[in-house]
C-alpha angles and dihedrals in degrees: 000000000000089000095051118106112256096243092049091050092047091050091048093051093043093051090046092052092048093048091047092050092046092048093053091044094050095042091051091045093048095047090047090051090049092048090051091048096047134027095236137006116244108200117081098235092047088050091053092050090045090052091049091048091050090054131094098264103064088041089059089051091051092048091050090053091048091051101038103027126215093332088076091068097064092036090055089067089067090062133071116237097353091080092068090051092051093048090049090046091053090052092046090052088049089231112192108274096228093050090048093048094048090048090048096056099075092045094049089046091051091048090050092048092049093051095040091055116026106350099085092038091057091050092047092048093050092048094047091046090052093046094047101043130042089206092055090049090049090051092051091048091048091048090050091050092050093048092045093048091048092051092046091048091052092048092051092049093049092049091049090049090050091051091050091051091050095048111089115235112233 
């Protein structure tokens, strides 16, 4: 993609971000509609999506939208991982399509600009640093372990808190 003209690359990334966001939104919305219409999905892939939507992640996306409003949708594009949760949360809430799409445009544009300018360069630099230096590779592995342990710790704490809230106090 280094040889692509900037505007073509930006358009390509913008359209890709929009399509991805729409796909997650519509998949979450459709599965939510199906779950409301029936007690349980029957096909395996719908069951997997249903299980994911019933989990903690999309619920956090939905709560973020309820607290912050539509501005959360474009801001989610500036995060890694959370954007999928917000898109799924919007679909689960059955947010109006036009409002979701209009809110999605600035975020997808910002995401495209970041990756069309410095985003891929940052990834390439990190990968070449890791490939060329064992210390850089060790630092990336250590960073990944710290981030993973932090996320796991938060998940365990939130599940314990949820169990405490569900357990009746005598």
